[in-house]
DSSP file (Angstrom, degrees, kcal/mol; ACC not computed):
  #  RESIDUE AA STRUCTURE BP1 BP2  ACC     N-H-->O    O-->H-N    N-H-->O    O-->H-N    TCO  KAPPA ALPHA  PHI   PSI    X-CA   Y-CA   Z-CA
    1    1 A M              0   0    0      0, 0.0     2,-0.1     0, 0.0     0, 0.0   0.000 360.0 360.0 360.0 135.7    0.0    0.0    0.0
    2    2 A S        -     0   0    0      1,-0.1     3,-0.1    28,-0.0    15,-0.0  -0.379 360.0-132.9 -72.3 150.2    1.3    3.5   -0.9
    3    3 A E        -     0   0    0      1,-0.2    -1,-0.1    -2,-0.1     2,-0.0   0.564  49.2-128.4 -79.6  -8.0    2.0    6.0    1.8
    4    4 A G        -     0   0    0     26,-0.1    13,-2.7    24,-0.1     2,-0.4  -0.175  23.8 -71.7  86.9 176.8    0.1    8.6   -0.2
    5    5 A F  E     -AB  16  29A   0     24,-2.5    24,-2.4    11,-0.2     2,-0.3  -0.867  41.7-164.8-113.1 145.9    1.1   12.1   -1.2
    6    6 A Y  E     -A   15   0A   0      9,-2.9     9,-3.0    -2,-0.4     2,-0.6  -0.937  17.4-133.4-129.2 149.9    1.4   15.1    1.1
    7    7 A F  E     -AB  14  26A   0     19,-2.5    19,-2.3    -2,-0.3     2,-0.7  -0.930  19.2-144.0-103.2 123.0    1.6   18.9    0.5
    8    8 A N  E  >  - B   0  25A   0      5,-3.0     4,-2.6    -2,-0.6     5,-0.4  -0.779   7.4-162.5 -87.8 114.5    4.3   20.6    2.5
    9    9 A V  T  4 S+     0   0    0     15,-2.8    -1,-0.2    -2,-0.7    16,-0.1   0.699  86.9  53.1 -73.3 -18.9    3.0   24.0    3.6
   10   10 A E  T  4 S+     0   0    0     14,-0.6    -1,-0.2     1,-0.1    15,-0.1   0.884 123.2  24.3 -81.3 -40.6    6.5   25.3    4.4
   11   11 A T  T  4 S-     0   0    0     13,-0.2    -2,-0.2     2,-0.2     3,-0.1   0.684  94.4-130.7 -97.8 -20.6    8.2   24.4    1.1
   12   12 A G     <  +     0   0    0     -4,-2.6     2,-0.3     1,-0.3    -3,-0.2   0.644  66.4 127.3  77.0  14.6    5.1   24.4   -1.2
   13   13 A E        -     0   0    0     -5,-0.4    -5,-3.0     0, 0.0     2,-0.4  -0.720  62.0-121.7-106.6 154.4    6.3   21.0   -2.5
   14   14 A V  E     -A    7   0A   0     -2,-0.3     2,-0.4    -7,-0.2    -7,-0.2  -0.789  29.9-165.1 -90.8 136.0    4.5   17.7   -2.9
   15   15 A E  E     -A    6   0A   0     -9,-3.0    -9,-2.9    -2,-0.4     2,-0.7  -0.937  18.1-133.7-121.8 144.3    6.1   14.8   -1.0
   16   16 A Q  E    S-A    5   0A   0     -2,-0.4   -11,-0.2   -11,-0.2   -12,-0.1  -0.884  78.2  -6.3 -97.4 119.8    5.5   11.1   -1.4
   17   17 A G  S    S-     0   0    0    -13,-2.7     2,-1.7    -2,-0.7     3,-0.3  -0.189 112.2 -45.7  84.8 176.2    5.2    9.5    2.0
   18   18 A K  S    S+     0   0    0      1,-0.2    -1,-0.1   -13,-0.1     4,-0.1  -0.583  74.0 145.5 -85.4  80.1    5.7   11.2    5.4
   19   19 A Q        +     0   0    0     -2,-1.7     2,-0.2     2,-0.1    -1,-0.2   0.755  60.1  40.3 -88.2 -27.2    8.9   13.0    4.7
   20   20 A S  S    S-     0   0    0     -3,-0.3     5,-0.1     1,-0.2    -5,-0.0  -0.660 100.0 -68.8-119.7 173.6    8.3   16.1    6.9
   21   21 A S    >   -     0   0    0     -2,-0.2     3,-1.9     1,-0.1     4,-0.4  -0.217  42.8-117.8 -60.5 149.0    6.9   16.9   10.3
   22   22 A W  G >  S+     0   0    0      1,-0.3     3,-0.9     2,-0.2    -1,-0.1   0.800 114.3  61.5 -57.7 -29.2    3.1   16.4   10.7
   23   23 A S  G 3  S+     0   0    0      1,-0.2    -1,-0.3     3,-0.0    -2,-0.1   0.585 104.9  47.9 -76.7  -8.2    2.9   20.1   11.4
   24   24 A S  G <  S+     0   0    0     -3,-1.9   -15,-2.8   -15,-0.1   -14,-0.6   0.403 102.6  72.3-109.2   0.2    4.2   21.0    8.0
   25   25 A R  E <   -B    8   0A   0     -3,-0.9     2,-0.4    -4,-0.4   -17,-0.2  -0.900  54.4-156.1-128.5 150.0    2.0   18.7    5.8
   26   26 A L  E     -B    7   0A   0    -19,-2.3   -19,-2.5    -2,-0.4     3,-0.2  -0.944  52.5 -16.6-112.5 138.6   -1.5   18.4    4.5
   27   27 A G  E     -     0   0A   0     -2,-0.4   -21,-0.1     1,-0.2     2,-0.1  -0.859  41.2-115.2 138.5-172.8   -2.8   15.0    3.5
   28   28 A P  E     +     0   0A   0      0, 0.0     2,-0.3     0, 0.0    -1,-0.2   0.326  48.8 179.8 -87.1 156.0   -2.6   12.2    2.7
   29   29 A Y  E     -B    5   0A   0    -24,-2.4   -24,-2.5    -3,-0.2     6,-0.1  -0.905  32.6-131.0-119.1 150.1   -3.9   12.4   -0.8
   30   30 A D  S    S+     0   0    0     -2,-0.3     2,-0.3   -26,-0.2   -26,-0.1   0.815  88.8  32.9 -70.9 -30.8   -4.3    9.5   -3.2
   31   31 A T  S  > S-     0   0    0      1,-0.1     4,-1.8   -26,-0.1     5,-0.1  -0.873  75.6-122.5-128.3 158.6   -2.6   11.3   -6.1
   32   32 A R  H  > S+     0   0    0     -2,-0.3     4,-2.1     1,-0.2     5,-0.2   0.892 114.2  55.8 -61.2 -40.7    0.2   13.8   -6.7
   33   33 A E  H  > S+     0   0    0      1,-0.2     4,-1.1     2,-0.2    -1,-0.2   0.904 105.4  50.3 -61.6 -42.4   -2.3   16.1   -8.5
   34   34 A A  H  4 S+     0   0    0      1,-0.2     3,-0.5     2,-0.2    -1,-0.2   0.901 110.5  50.1 -63.1 -40.0   -4.7   16.1   -5.5
   35   35 A A  H >< S+     0   0    0     -4,-1.8     3,-1.6     1,-0.2     4,-0.3   0.862 104.2  58.8 -65.9 -35.5   -1.8   17.0   -3.2
   36   36 A E  H 3< S+     0   0    0     -4,-2.1     3,-0.3     1,-0.3    -1,-0.2   0.797 109.0  45.5 -62.4 -27.4   -0.8   19.8   -5.5
   37   37 A H  T 3X S+     0   0    0     -4,-1.1     4,-2.5    -3,-0.5    -1,-0.3   0.155  79.1 115.8-100.2  17.4   -4.3   21.3   -5.0
   38   38 A A  H <> S+     0   0    0     -3,-1.6     4,-2.5     1,-0.2     5,-0.2   0.876  74.1  49.3 -57.9 -43.5   -4.3   20.9   -1.2
   39   39 A L  H  > S+     0   0    0     -3,-0.3     4,-2.4    -4,-0.3    -1,-0.2   0.906 112.1  47.8 -66.9 -40.1   -4.5   24.6   -0.4
   40   40 A A  H  > S+     0   0    0      2,-0.2     4,-2.3     1,-0.2    -1,-0.2   0.910 112.2  50.3 -65.5 -41.0   -7.4   25.2   -2.7
   41   41 A T  H  X S+     0   0    0     -4,-2.5     4,-2.4     1,-0.2    -2,-0.2   0.918 110.6  49.4 -61.7 -44.0   -9.2   22.2   -1.3
   42   42 A A  H  X S+     0   0    0     -4,-2.5     4,-2.6     1,-0.2    -2,-0.2   0.907 110.3  50.5 -63.1 -42.2   -8.6   23.4    2.2
   43   43 A R  H  X S+     0   0    0     -4,-2.4     4,-2.3     2,-0.2    -1,-0.2   0.919 111.4  48.5 -61.7 -43.3   -9.9   26.9    1.3
   44   44 A E  H  X S+     0   0    0     -4,-2.3     4,-2.1     2,-0.2    -2,-0.2   0.915 113.1  46.8 -64.0 -43.6  -13.0   25.5   -0.3
   45   45 A R  H  X S+     0   0    0     -4,-2.4     4,-2.5     2,-0.2    -2,-0.2   0.912 111.9  50.6 -66.1 -41.7  -13.8   23.2    2.7
   46   46 A N  H  X S+     0   0    0     -4,-2.6     4,-2.7     1,-0.2    -2,-0.2   0.910 109.8  50.5 -62.5 -41.6  -13.2   26.1    5.2
   47   47 A A  H  X S+     0   0    0     -4,-2.3     4,-2.2     2,-0.2    -1,-0.2   0.906 111.1  48.9 -62.6 -41.5  -15.5   28.3    3.3
   48   48 A A  H  X S+     0   0    0     -4,-2.1     4,-2.2     2,-0.2    -2,-0.2   0.913 112.5  47.5 -65.3 -42.3  -18.2   25.6    3.3
   49   49 A W  H  X S+     0   0    0     -4,-2.5     4,-2.5     2,-0.2    -2,-0.2   0.894 110.5  52.3 -66.1 -39.2  -17.8   25.0    7.0
   50   50 A D  H  X S+     0   0    0     -4,-2.7     4,-2.2     2,-0.2    -2,-0.2   0.917 110.2  48.6 -61.6 -42.6  -17.9   28.8    7.7
   51   51 A E  H  X S+     0   0    0     -4,-2.2     4,-2.3     2,-0.2    -2,-0.2   0.906 110.4  51.1 -64.1 -41.3  -21.2   29.0    5.7
   52   52 A E  H  X S+     0   0    0     -4,-2.2     4,-2.4     1,-0.2    -2,-0.2   0.905 109.5  50.6 -62.4 -41.2  -22.6   26.1    7.7
   53   53 A D  H  X S+     0   0    0     -4,-2.5     4,-2.1     2,-0.2    -2,-0.2   0.896 108.8  51.9 -63.0 -40.4  -21.7   27.7   11.0
   54   54 A R  H  X S+     0   0    0     -4,-2.2     4,-1.1     2,-0.2    -2,-0.2   0.913 111.1  47.2 -62.5 -42.7  -23.4   31.0    9.8
   55   55 A R  H  X S+     0   0    0     -4,-2.3     4,-0.8     1,-0.2     3,-0.4   0.910 111.6  50.4 -65.4 -41.7  -26.6   29.1    9.0
   56   56 A D  H >< S+     0   0    0     -4,-2.4     3,-0.5     1,-0.2    -1,-0.2   0.859 107.0  55.0 -64.3 -35.1  -26.5   27.2   12.3
   57   57 A A  H 3< S+     0   0    0     -4,-2.1    -1,-0.2     1,-0.2    -2,-0.2   0.771 104.8  54.4 -69.6 -25.4  -26.1   30.5   14.2
   58   58 A Q  H 3<        0   0    0     -4,-1.1    -1,-0.2    -3,-0.4    -2,-0.2   0.690 360.0 360.0 -81.4 -18.5  -29.2   31.9   12.6
   59   59 A D    <<        0   0    0     -4,-0.8    -1,-0.2    -3,-0.5    -2,-0.2   0.477 360.0 360.0 -74.9 360.0  -31.4   28.9   13.7
């Protein structure tokens, strides 16, 4: 089984496997391409969660 791909937030590079500290990486992702888009994915998820929190606060 593959260790997956990670995006290193300090270097901006994709790594295969756990090469850097847990505090510096996002993942694991199944593909290199998915890891390359890690920051965009995180932004999209955060925006969705923020919107969900706003709706819950209005209820």
